[in-house]
C-alpha positions in Angstrom: 5.9 -17.8 -43.0 8.2 -17.5 -39.9 11.3 -19.6 -40.0 11.3 -23.0 -38.1 13.8 -23.3 -35.3 16.3 -26.1 -35.9 17.9 -26.7 -32.5 16.1 -26.3 -29.1 16.2 -22.9 -27.8 17.3 -21.7 -24.3 14.5 -22.4 -21.7 12.8 -19.4 -21.0 11.2 -19.7 -17.7 14.2 -19.2 -15.2 16.1 -16.7 -17.6 17.2 -13.0 -17.0 14.8 -11.2 -20.1 15.1 -7.5 -20.1 11.3 -6.3 -20.3 10.0 -6.3 -23.7 7.6 -3.2 -22.9 10.5 -0.9 -21.4 12.1 0.4 -24.9 8.7 2.0 -25.7 8.4 3.2 -22.3 11.2 5.0 -21.7 11.5 6.7 -25.1 8.0 7.7 -25.0 6.5 5.6 -27.7 3.9 4.8 -25.5 0.2 6.0 -25.4 -0.6 7.4 -21.4 -4.5 8.4 -20.5 -3.2 11.9 -20.7 -1.8 11.7 -24.0 -4.9 10.8 -25.4 -6.4 14.1 -27.7 -9.7 13.4 -29.7 -11.2 15.8 -32.0 -13.5 18.4 -30.1 -12.4 17.6 -26.5 -13.4 19.2 -23.6 -11.4 19.4 -20.2 -12.4 19.1 -16.8 -11.7 20.8 -13.7 -12.9 19.7 -10.0 -14.0 22.3 -7.4 -13.5 20.4 -4.1 -14.2 21.2 -1.0 -11.8 23.0 1.5 -13.8 21.7 4.6 -13.9 18.1 6.1 -17.5 18.5 7.2 -19.9 21.1 6.1 -23.5 21.6 4.5 -23.2 23.3 1.1 -25.6 26.1 1.4 -25.3 27.6 -1.9 -23.0 27.4 -5.4 -22.5 30.4 -7.6 -21.4 29.7 -11.4 -22.2 32.8 -13.2 -19.0 34.1 -13.1 -17.1 30.8 -13.8 -19.5 30.0 -16.9 -18.8 33.5 -18.5 -15.1 32.8 -18.7 -12.9 32.4 -21.3 -13.6 28.9 -23.4 -15.7 27.5 -20.6 -18.6 25.3 -21.9 -20.6 25.1 -18.8 -20.6 24.5 -14.9 -22.2 21.7 -13.5 -23.1 20.9 -9.6 -24.3 17.6 -7.9 -27.7 18.6 -8.6 -27.3 19.0 -12.3 -25.9 15.8 -12.5 -28.1 14.2 -9.9 -30.4 11.7 -12.3 -27.2 10.5 -14.4 -24.0 10.4 -12.3 -24.7 7.3 -10.3 -22.9 6.1 -7.0 -19.8 4.4 -6.1 -20.0 1.0 -5.1 -18.9 -1.2 -2.1 -18.0 -4.3 -3.3 -17.3 -5.9 -0.2 -19.7 -5.6 2.8 -18.1 -7.7 5.5 -21.0 -7.6 7.7 -24.8 -7.8 7.0 -25.4 -4.9 9.3 -22.4 -2.7 7.8 -23.2 0.9 7.9 -22.0 2.7 4.8 -23.1 6.3 3.4 -24.0 6.6 0.0 -21.1 7.7 -2.3 -22.0 10.2 -4.7 -19.6 11.3 -7.4 -20.8 15.3 -6.7 -21.6 15.9 -3.4 -25.4 17.7 -3.6 -25.9 18.9 0.3 -23.4 17.8 2.3 -19.6 17.4 1.9 -17.9 14.8 4.1 -14.0 15.3 3.8 -11.5 18.4 2.5 -11.3 17.4 -1.5 -14.6 16.1 -2.2 -16.0 17.7 -5.5 -19.0 20.1 -5.4 -18.9 21.3 -8.7 -17.3 20.5 -12.3 -15.8 22.8 -15.1 -16.1 21.9 -18.5 -13.6 24.2 -20.9 -12.1 24.0 -24.0 -8.6 23.4 -22.5 -7.3 22.2 -18.9 -5.7 25.0 -18.0 -8.8 27.5 -18.7 -10.9 24.7 -16.8 -8.7 24.9 -13.8 -8.8 29.0 -13.8 -12.7 29.0 -14.2 -12.8 26.4 -11.1 -11.4 29.5 -8.8 -14.4 31.5 -10.0 -16.9 29.1 -8.3 -18.4 30.4 -5.1 -19.7 27.8 -2.7 -20.7 28.8 0.6 -20.8 26.4 3.4 -22.2 25.5 7.0 -18.9 24.1 8.6 -19.8 21.1 10.7 -17.2 19.9 13.3 -15.4 16.5 11.9 -14.8 13.4 13.2 -10.7 13.1 12.7 -9.2 11.5 15.5 -9.8 7.2 15.2 -10.3 6.5 19.0 -12.7 9.5 19.1 -14.6 8.4 16.3 -14.8 4.9 17.5 -16.8 6.5 20.5 -19.0 8.3 18.2 -17.8 11.6 19.9 -18.3 13.5 16.7 -20.3 11.8 13.7 -18.8 11.9 10.4 -22.2 11.1 8.7 -25.0 12.3 11.4 -27.8 10.7 9.5 -26.0 7.1 10.2 -26.2 7.9 13.8 -22.8 6.1 14.7 -19.1 6.1 12.9 -19.0 2.4 13.6 -19.3 0.8 10.1 -18.8 -2.9 11.0 -17.3 -5.2 13.6 -16.2 -8.4 12.3 -14.8 -11.4 14.2 -12.6 -14.7 14.2 -12.3 -17.0 16.8 -10.3 -20.1 16.0 -12.5 -21.5 18.9 -15.6 -20.9 17.1 -14.4 -21.6 13.7 -13.0 -25.2 15.0 -9.5 -24.0 13.8 -7.7 -23.9 17.4 -8.5 -23.7 20.8 -9.9 -20.4 22.8 -7.5 -17.6 22.8 -8.7 -15.6 26.0 -8.6 -18.9 28.0 -5.2 -19.8 27.2 -4.5 -16.0 27.8 -5.6 -16.1 31.2 -3.6 -19.0 31.8 -0.7 -17.7 30.8 -1.5 -14.7 32.9 -1.1 -17.2 36.0 2.0 -19.0 34.9 3.2 -18.1 31.5 4.3 -14.6 29.6 1.3 -12.1 28.4 2.7 -9.3 26.3 0.4 -6.6 25.1 1.4 -3.8 22.7 -0.7 -1.3 20.9 0.8 -0.2 17.5 -0.3 2.6 15.0 -0.5 2.0 11.1 -0.2 5.5 10.0 -2.0 6.9 6.8 0.0 6.7 3.8 -0.5 7.5 0.3 -0.1 5.6 -2.6 1.7 8.4 -4.6 2.2 6.5 -8.1 4.0 8.2 -10.7 1.1 8.9 -13.1 -1.6 10.8 -11.6 -5.0 9.5 -12.6 -6.7 10.2 -15.8 -9.9 9.6 -17.6 -11.1 10.2 -21.3 -14.4 9.3 -22.4 -15.7 9.4 -25.8 -19.4 9.2 -26.0 -19.5 9.2 -30.1 -19.3 6.1 -31.3 -21.6 3.2 -31.0 -20.2 2.0 -27.6 -19.4 4.7 -25.2 -15.2 3.9 -24.8 -13.5 4.9 -21.4 -9.7 5.2 -21.4 -8.7 5.3 -17.9 -5.0 4.7 -15.9 -6.8 2.1 -13.9 -5.6 -1.3 -12.6 -9.0 -2.6 -13.2 -10.4 -2.2 -16.4 -13.0 -5.0 -16.4 -13.8 -4.2 -13.0 -14.5 -0.5 -13.9 -16.9 -1.5 -16.9 -19.0 -3.8 -14.9 -19.2 -1.1 -11.9 -20.1 1.7 -14.5 -22.6 -0.6 -15.9 -24.3 -1.4 -12.8 -24.6 1.9 -11.3 -25.4 4.6 -14.4 -27.7 2.5 -16.5 -25.3 2.3 -19.6 -25.8 -1.2 -20.9 -22.6 -3.0 -20.4 -22.2 -4.4 -24.0 -22.3 -0.6 -24.8 -19.3 0.0 -22.5 -15.8 -0.4 -23.8 -12.8 0.3 -21.0 -9.3 0.8 -22.0 -6.0 0.7 -19.6 -3.3 2.1 -22.0 0.1 2.2 -20.2 -0.6 2.8 -16.7 2.1 4.5 -14.7 2.1 2.5 -11.4 -0.9 1.8 -9.0 0.1 -0.1 -5.9 -3.3 -0.5 -5.1 -4.0 3.4 -5.5 -5.6 2.7 -8.8 -7.6 -0.6 -7.6 -10.3 1.7 -7.2 -13.7 3.1 -8.9 -13.2 6.7 -8.8 -15.9 9.7 -8.4 -13.9 11.4 -11.4 -14.4 8.6 -13.7 -18.2 8.6 -12.9 -17.9 12.6 -13.4 -16.1 12.0 -16.7 -18.7 9.8 -18.0 -21.7 11.9 -16.8 -20.3 15.0 -18.6 -19.6 13.2 -21.9 -23.2 11.8 -21.9 -24.3 15.3 -21.1 -22.5 17.1 -23.8 -22.3 14.3 -26.1 -18.5 15.4 -26.6 -15.4 13.6 -25.6 -14.1 14.7 -22.4 -10.8 14.4 -20.5 -9.7 14.9 -16.9 -6.3 14.7 -15.5 -5.7 15.3 -11.9 -2.8 17.2 -10.6 -0.4 16.1 -7.8 -2.1 17.9 -5.2 -5.2 16.3 -6.0 -4.3 12.9 -5.9 -2.7 13.0 -2.6 -5.8 14.9 -1.4 -8.4 13.2 -3.0 -7.0 9.7 -4.5 -7.4 7.1 -1.8 -5.3 6.5 1.2 -4.1 3.0 2.8 -3.5 1.7 6.3 -4.7 3.7 8.9 -5.2 1.4 12.1 -4.8 1.5 15.5 -3.4 -2.2 16.4 -3.9 -3.7 20.0 -2.5 -7.1 20.4 -2.3 -9.8 23.0 0.2 -12.6 22.9 0.5 -15.4 25.4 3.5 -18.1 25.6 4.6 -20.2 28.4 7.8 -19.4 30.0 10.1 -21.0 27.7 8.6 -18.7 24.8 6.5 -21.4 22.9 3.5 -19.3 21.9 0.5 -20.5 23.0 -2.5 -17.7 22.1 -2.9 -14.6 19.9 -5.5 -12.0 20.3 -5.6 -9.2 17.7 -8.1 -6.3 18.2 -8.2 -3.6 15.3 -9.7 0.0 14.9 -9.5 0.5 11.0 -10.4 4.0 9.8 -12.1 3.7 6.3 -12.3 7.6 5.7 -15.7 9.3 4.7 -16.9 6.3 2.7 -16.7 2.7 2.3 -14.5 2.3 -0.8 -14.6 -0.8 -3.2 -13.0 -3.3 -1.2 -11.6 -0.8 1.7 -13.6 -2.2 4.5 -12.6 -5.8 3.9 -8.9 -4.9 3.7 -8.8 -5.6 7.6 -10.4 -8.9 7.0 -7.7 -10.1 4.5 -5.1 -9.2 7.3 -6.7 -11.2 9.8 -5.6 -14.7 8.3 -2.4 -13.2 8.6 -1.3 -12.2 12.1 -0.4 -15.7 13.2 2.0 -15.4 10.2 4.3 -18.6 10.0 4.1 -19.3 13.7 2.3 -22.4 15.5 -0.6 -20.5 17.6 -2.7 -23.2 19.2 -5.3 -20.1 19.8 -6.3 -17.0 18.1 -9.1 -14.5 18.1 -9.2 -11.5 15.4 -11.8 -8.7 15.6 -11.8 -5.6 13.8 -14.0 -2.4 14.1 -14.1 -0.6 10.9 -14.7 3.4 11.4 -16.2 6.3 9.6 -14.2 9.7 9.7 -14.2 12.8 7.7 -10.9 12.1 6.0 -10.0 10.8 2.2 -11.2 7.4 2.0 -8.9 4.2 2.4 -8.7 1.1 0.4 -6.0 -1.2 -0.5 -2.3 0.2 -0.7 0.7 -2.6 -1.6 0.1 -5.6 0.6 -3.4 -4.8 1.7 -3.8 -5.7 5.2 -1.1 -8.4 5.0 1.5 -5.3 5.7 -0.1 -4.5 8.7 -0.7 -8.0 10.0 3.2 -8.6 9.3 4.3 -5.3 11.1 2.6 -6.4 14.4 3.3 -10.1 14.7 6.9 -9.7 13.9 7.1 -6.8 16.4 5.2 -8.8 18.7 7.8 -11.8 18.2 10.9 -9.4 19.1 9.1 -8.3 22.4 8.7 -11.9 23.1 12.3 -12.7 22.6 13.2 -9.5 25.0 11.1 -11.0 27.8 12.6 -14.5 27.2 16.0 -13.3 26.8 16.8 -14.7 23.8 17.7 -13.7 20.2 14.9 -12.7 18.1 16.0 -15.3 15.3 16.0 -18.1 18.1 12.2 -17.0 19.3 10.9 -17.3 15.8 12.7 -20.7 15.2 11.5 -22.1 18.3 7.9 -21.5 16.9 7.6 -21.6 13.3 6.3 -24.0 11.2 9.2 -26.5 10.0 9.7 -27.6 6.4 8.6 -31.4 7.4 5.2 -29.8 8.4 3.9 -28.9 5.2 1.3 -28.7 4.0 0.2 -27.1 7.5 -3.4 -26.1 8.1 -3.0 -22.8 10.3 -5.0 -21.7 13.5 -6.7 -19.4 11.1 -7.8 -21.9 8.8 -5.6 -21.6 6.0 -3.7 -24.7 4.3 0.0 -23.3 3.6 1.1 -25.9 1.1 4.7 -25.3 1.1 8.0 -23.9 2.3 11.1 -23.9 4.1 11.8 -20.8 6.4 15.1 -22.8 7.6 16.4 -22.2 4.4 15.4 -18.8 3.8 16.8 -17.8 7.1 20.0 -19.5 7.1 21.1 -17.9 3.7 19.7 -14.4 5.0 22.0 -14.8 7.9 24.9 -15.8 5.6 24.4 -12.8 3.3 23.9 -10.4 6.3 26.9 -11.6 8.3 24.8 -11.7 11.3 26.7 -13.2 14.1 29.5 -10.3 13.3 26.9 -7.5 13.2 25.5 -9.1 16.6 29.3 -8.5 18.0 29.7 -5.2 16.7 26.6 -4.2 18.1 28.0 -5.5 21.9 31.0 -3.9 21.4 29.5 -0.5 20.9 26.8 -1.1 23.8 29.7 -2.0 26.0 32.1 1.1 24.7 28.8 3.8 25.2 29.0 4.7 21.6 26.5 7.4 21.2 25.8 5.9 17.9 24.1 2.3 18.6 23.7 -0.6 16.1 20.4 -2.4 15.6 19.7 -5.5 13.9 16.2 -6.1 12.8 14.4 -9.5 11.6 11.4 -10.0 9.7 10.4 -13.7 9.2 7.1 -13.2 6.9 4.7 -15.3 4.6 1.4 -13.7 3.0 -1.5 -14.9 1.4 -1.4 -13.9 -2.2 -2.7 -15.0 -5.7 -6.3 -13.6 -4.9 -8.2 -15.8 -4.8 -10.2 -19.0 -4.9 -13.9 -17.5 -5.6 -15.7 -19.7 -3.1 -13.5 -18.0 -0.3 -14.1 -14.8 -1.4 -17.8 -15.8 -1.6 -17.8 -17.0 2.2 -16.5 -13.7 3.0 -18.9 -11.7 1.4 -16.8 -10.2 -1.9 -19.2 -9.2 -4.6 -17.1 -10.9 -7.5 -14.8 -13.9 -8.0 -11.1 -14.6 -8.0 -10.7 -16.4 -11.5 -9.0 -15.1 -14.0 -8.9 -15.7 -18.3 -6.6 -16.2 -21.0 -6.5 -16.7 -24.6 -4.1 -18.0 -26.9 -4.0 -17.1 -30.8 -2.0 -18.8 -33.3 -1.6 -16.8 -36.4 -1.1 -17.6 -39.9 2.5 -16.9 -40.0 3.4 -18.8 -36.9 3.5 -16.0 -34.6 1.3 -15.9 -31.5 -1.1 -13.5 -29.4 -1.9 -13.7 -26.0 -4.9 -12.1 -24.4 -4.8 -12.1 -20.5 -7.5 -10.6 -18.3 -4.7 -9.6 -15.7 -3.9 -5.9 -16.4 -0.4 -4.8 -16.3 0.7 -1.4 -14.7 4.4 -1.8 -14.5 5.2 -5.3 -13.5 6.3 -7.2 -17.0 3.3 -8.9 -18.0 4.2 -9.0 -21.3 7.8 -10.1 -21.1 7.0 -12.9 -18.4 4.1 -14.2 -20.4 5.8 -14.5 -23.4 8.6 -16.8 -21.6 5.7 -19.1 -20.4 4.0 -19.4 -23.8 7.4 -19.6 -25.8 8.3 -22.5 -23.3 5.1 -23.9 -23.7 4.9 -24.1 -27.3 8.3 -24.0 -28.2 8.1 -21.1 -30.0 10.5 -18.0 -30.1 10.0 -15.6 -27.1 10.2 -12.5 -30.0 6.9 -14.2 -31.8 4.8 -13.8 -28.7 2.8 -10.7 -28.4 0.6 -10.2 -24.9 -2.9 -8.2 -25.3 -4.2 -6.9 -22.3 -6.2 -3.8 -20.8 -9.0 -3.4 -23.2 -12.1 -5.0 -22.5 -12.8 -5.2 -26.4 -10.0 -7.2 -27.0 -10.0 -9.3 -23.8 -13.3 -9.2 -22.6 -13.2 -11.5 -19.5 -10.5 -10.9 -17.1 -10.6 -9.9 -13.2 -7.5 -7.9 -13.7 -4.4 -7.0 -11.4 -3.7 -6.8 -7.5 -3.0 -9.2 -4.7 -0.1 -10.5 -6.1 -2.5 -12.6 -9.0 -1.1 -12.1 -12.1 1.1 -14.6 -12.6 0.0 -17.4 -10.2 -3.8 -17.0 -11.5 -3.5 -15.3 -14.8 -0.4 -17.3 -15.6 -2.2 -20.5 -14.7 -4.9 -19.5 -17.2 -2.5 -18.8 -19.3 -1.0 -22.2 -19.2 -4.2 -24.1 -19.3 -5.2 -22.3 -22.6 -1.4 -22.9 -24.0 -2.3 -26.5 -23.3 -5.7 -26.6 -25.3 -3.5 -25.1 -28.3 -0.8 -27.7 -28.3 -3.6 -30.8 -27.8 -5.4 -29.4 -30.9 -2.3 -28.9 -32.9 -1.5 -32.7 -32.0 -4.7 -33.7 -33.9 -3.4 -32.2 -37.0 0.2 -33.3 -36.6 -1.4 -36.7 -36.2 -3.2 -36.2 -39.7 -0.5 -34.6 -41.5 2.2 -37.3 -40.4 -0.1 -40.3 -40.9 0.3 -41.3 -37.2 -1.6 -41.9 -34.4 -1.7 -39.1 -31.8 -0.5 -41.7 -29.3 2.6 -42.6 -31.1 3.4 -38.4 -31.0 5.8 -36.8 -29.2 6.1 -33.2 -28.3 9.1 -30.9 -27.4 10.5 -27.5 -28.7 7.6 -26.6 -30.5 7.6 -30.1 -32.8 5.4 -33.1 -32.8 7.6 -36.3 -34.0 6.8 -39.7 -34.6 8.0 -41.9 -31.5 11.3 -43.5 -32.7 11.9 -41.4 -36.2 12.7 -38.1 -37.0 9.7 -37.5 -38.8 8.0 -34.5 -37.6 6.1 -31.1 -38.0 6.5 -27.9 -36.3 3.6 -26.1 -34.0 3.9 -22.8 -36.4 3.6 -25.0 -39.5 0.6 -26.6 -38.0 -0.6 -22.8 -37.9 0.0 -22.0 -41.0 -1.8 -25.5 -42.4 -5.1 -25.0 -40.1 -5.3 -21.3 -41.3 -5.2 -22.8 -45.1 -7.6 -25.5 -43.9 -6.7 -27.4 -47.1 -5.8 -30.5 -45.0 -7.6 -31.1 -41.5 -9.3 -34.2 -40.0 -12.7 -34.7 -40.7 -15.0 -32.5 -38.6 -12.1 -30.4 -37.2 -12.2 -26.3 -37.3 -9.8 -24.6 -38.5 -8.5 -22.9 -35.7 -6.1 -23.8 -32.9 -7.0 -20.8 -30.7 -8.2 -21.4 -27.1 -9.2 -20.0 -24.0 -9.3 -20.8 -20.3 -10.7 -19.4 -17.3 -9.1 -20.7 -14.2 -10.1 -20.3 -10.7 -7.4 -21.1 -8.1 -8.1 -23.9 -5.5 -5.9 -22.4 -2.9 -4.3 -18.8 -2.0 -0.2 -19.4 -2.5 2.3 -18.4 0.3 5.3 -17.0 -0.3 7.6 -16.3 2.4 10.9 -15.0 3.3 13.9 -13.4 5.9 14.6 -9.8 6.1 17.2 -8.6 7.8 18.0 -5.2 8.6 20.9 -3.3 10.1 20.4 0.5 11.5 22.4 2.9 13.3 20.9 5.2 15.6 22.4 8.3 16.7 21.6 8.6 20.6 22.4 12.5 21.2 20.1 13.4 18.0 17.6 10.7 17.3 19.1 10.3 13.5 18.9 6.9 12.0 20.8 5.7 9.1 20.6 2.1 7.2 23.6 0.1 7.5 22.8 -2.9 5.5 19.7 -4.5 4.3 19.7 -7.9 3.1 16.2 -10.7 2.1 16.0 -14.2 1.0 12.6 -14.5 -0.3 10.9 -18.1 -1.2 8.4 -17.1 -4.4 8.4 -20.9 -5.9 9.3 -21.0 -9.5 11.1 -17.9 -10.6 10.2 -16.9 -14.4 12.2 -13.7 -14.8 15.1 -13.1 -12.4 15.8 -9.9 -13.8 11.6 -8.8 -12.9 11.5 -10.5 -9.6 14.7 -8.0 -8.6 12.8 -5.5 -9.6 9.9 -6.3 -7.9 11.5 -6.7 -4.6 13.8 -3.7 -4.9 10.8 -1.4 -5.3 8.5 -3.0 -2.5 11.3 -2.6 -0.1 11.6 1.0 -0.7 7.6 1.2 0.1 8.3 -0.7 3.0 11.0 1.3 4.3 9.7 4.4 3.6 6.7 3.5 6.0 9.0 2.8 8.7 10.9 5.9 8.2 9.6 8.9 6.4 5.9 8.7 4.8 2.6 9.7 7.1 -0.7 11.4 5.9 -1.2 13.9 8.6 -4.5 16.3 8.8 -4.7 19.3 11.2 -7.3 19.9 13.6 -10.0 20.8 10.7 -9.4 17.9 8.6 -7.1 19.8 6.0 -4.0 17.5 4.7 -1.1 19.2 5.9 1.1 16.7 4.2 -0.3 17.5 0.6 2.7 18.2 -1.2 6.1 16.3 -1.9 7.6 19.0 0.4 5.6 17.5 3.3 4.9 14.3 2.1 8.4 12.5 2.5 8.7 10.4 -0.6 12.1 8.7 -0.6 14.5 8.6 -3.7 17.4 6.5 -4.6 19.6 9.2 -2.8 17.9 8.1 0.5 18.1 4.6 0.1 21.3 1.9 0.3 21.7 -0.7 -2.4 19.9 -4.1 -1.1 21.2 -7.4 -1.3 18.5 -10.1 -2.7 18.3 -13.5 -2.9 16.0 -16.5 -3.1 15.2 -19.9 -2.4 12.9 -22.2 -4.2 10.0 -24.5 -2.7 7.4 -24.6 -5.8 4.2 -24.0 -4.9 2.1 -27.3 -5.1 -1.3 -25.5 -6.1 -0.2 -24.2 -9.9 1.5 -26.1 -12.7 4.3 -23.9 -12.9 5.0 -23.6 -9.1 5.1 -19.9 -8.7 4.0 -17.7 -5.7 3.4 -13.8 -5.7 6.5 -11.3 -5.3 5.1 -8.0 -6.1 4.0 -7.3 -2.5 6.8 -9.2 -0.5 9.3 -6.4 -0.1 6.5 -4.2 0.9 5.2 -6.6 3.5 8.6 -7.7 5.2 10.5 -4.5 5.1 8.9 -2.1 7.4 8.7 -4.4 10.3 12.5 -5.4 9.6 13.3 -1.8 9.8 11.5 -0.6 13.1 13.1 -3.9 15.0 16.3 -2.8 13.8 15.9 0.9 15.5 14.4 -0.4 18.7 16.9 -3.2 18.9 19.6 -0.5 18.8 18.1 1.5 22.1 16.3 -1.5 23.9 18.9 -1.3 26.2 18.0 2.2 26.9 14.4 1.4 28.1 12.8 1.7 24.7 10.3 -0.5 23.3 8.4 1.0 20.4 9.1 4.0 18.8 5.9 5.1 16.3 6.4 5.3 12.4 7.7 6.8 11.0 10.8 6.8 13.1 11.8 10.2 12.6 14.6 11.8 14.5 12.1 13.6 16.8 10.5 10.3 17.6 13.3 8.5 18.3 15.0 11.0 20.7 11.8 11.3 22.7 11.9 7.4 23.0 15.3 7.5 24.1 15.0 10.5 26.4 11.6 9.2 27.9 8.6 11.6 27.4 6.7 8.1 27.0 5.1 9.5 23.4 7.2 6.8 21.6 7.6 3.5 23.9 10.3 5.4 26.1 11.7 4.5 29.6 8.4 4.3 31.8 7.8 4.0 35.6 8.2 0.5 36.2 4.6 -1.0 36.4 3.0 1.8 34.6 -0.4 1.1 32.8 -0.4 0.9 29.3 -1.8 4.1 27.5 -4.8 2.6 25.6 -6.9 4.6 22.5 -6.4 7.8 24.1 -5.3 10.3 20.9 -3.1 9.6 17.7 -0.4 10.6 19.1 0.6 7.9 22.1 2.2 4.4 20.5 3.8 2.2 22.9 5.0 1.9 26.6 7.6 0.1 28.8 5.5 -2.7 30.5 5.6 -4.7 33.4 6.6 -8.3 31.6 3.8 -10.5 31.9 1.5 -8.5 33.9 0.4 -5.5 31.9 -3.4 -5.2 31.2 -5.5 -2.9 29.0 -8.7 -1.3 28.8 -11.3 -2.5 25.9 -12.0 -0.6 22.6 -15.1 1.2 22.5 -17.5 -0.8 21.2 
């Protein structure tokens, strides 16, 4: 039996703990999907279309079938009756246009990289070699590639649909009863206030996770077992059952250790469906692991929006209205939740500011490119970028410091809880405290003074200071809210706590980890709630047979939703143990106190530890009459609200005006994520998020040529940063606990990515604003910065006074120098 602690243990919540997981992960004593080898296992290679849009006229497989150790080559027609279809779980409007997405195309391909045939061989290398022998004839069709042209239906991505416009979704505060009429307020501001109009480009990004996607399927047992490098084993199980005819009870899905996801594995993929179909066809275990090139081309992409925004304010800079009009590129298909990503952002464009009126509309558009879906932040980085860029523009127009304009318009800490113009209730926050701490860390006034000196001296290397004061909605999500938005599932989470006979504890969570440190943080929560040693808690996840209930991991929900389910299950264990303790101590339950894992009779030293109770319950020799011999407990928690972390990020960038080169000088952030469970893990999450957001600002962009080929399809061309490309970040936090969960926690996984992109771009623009630059299109490459400075008009460089704002032309334009308060734009194609 486990020895019982004789003195109170140090509190685990708030304590730096090295992650339990890391020892085995970094020493290779773990199991990735591609490590799995089963007897008689076959391997797959995908034959992918080189064309973005084409009819398939013939597929010749004879030579490939004759290759060494090739078992079979199958086409979409061969699998037509068993391959199923990919699902779209979030049709954002009843009339949404969505093409059928088959795992293996049969008649037509809609993006370069789509699967047209599958080679099955004894080894992966032999399968890939044979794939080169499959001869596919195509009738090439014109592709729809440019987002604005696609929105105007100039070329159709799916001719049978008759349009590229998938769905048009609108939120209007006047119609919703959450605010005034935005169009009316903007019209008024044109007369007696300020109107700022801008167009921003959210470039297409690739998640580029460490471990490529991989799937192994074993059909030889009583259940069909699927191992997948996925964030969503429970959702994957449901989707497979719903579309393939396999009973859900006959499917077991396992996500072993997963090497990163960032939303890129929040997907049900054609390759998973194909592997299942081939395993059922052959009756043998089958594995598919993509190459890095396949991952970049065919794994889903993120972002890809044109954003047109109109902000109205009075002449003192007090905001009066915001109108957001988006074009969002879905790619070739409406993916699992891809259509809903802009809708998530819809509630965050107003950010921390008190807008009296707000209108948001988005047109989602189909193109012949890889489909898009959630990428770290999912809609909220896009929203935060736009509003934080706009607030800098408003500050420049009014002639005040960017922090001053924000403080003038943000929700003060005394005003919480605060219902926003988008209809959300922010429960807690203190923007003043986070900003004050960030300014102190940054040396804000000193850097502003240096900036002035450099400008006065005409230094060729100018200093820019970027600000991002952000909030986000996370903890996805209250099921009733998801239902109101037509999402196809709920937002609850499930947990189980098992007290073992030896006093050890097993925790089962439906929130599946892929690098976040769940095993450590959840152990800390349970250790504190039960009063058992941290080392005595084992966390199990990622297997639908071990934990059959769950909604998985995305949207910064693991701690605030999964953790709350865990708290509730743990508290049930304590209450069951209380009844046993009262019986063993011959006392009333009302007379028992519980602390440090021990029940004691009030006013005495007489007591019993919960780990001793676990042993007594296992023996079941002396339990209260009618009590079942188990302390194990389950809980399912549906959040009552989102939660709203926030923070202030400050960035100093140096810009060489002669070459356009940019260099990061300093980056600090102070985030408020409520109660911190493990500061060490939080620091890692923030650092990783910062690098991803900074990378969008400076380096990353998925680029297609005029035929639809991804020309940034390797790490030679897709510029993923390394540690050598970044600096040391200074990270701190303030704490205003959430009021909607027991622990007071808020999400942190996406915060760094959401906040950092506008901080960096604001800094770059700030460095050269005095030269007439109001925008630089991301990523802020030296070429784009140089062109903006030297006035070719492609990146918001100096323009003729009063020039009209370029709007929705081609994907090369971004921004302008406008006449303050007077510019107008033409409407989006509808």
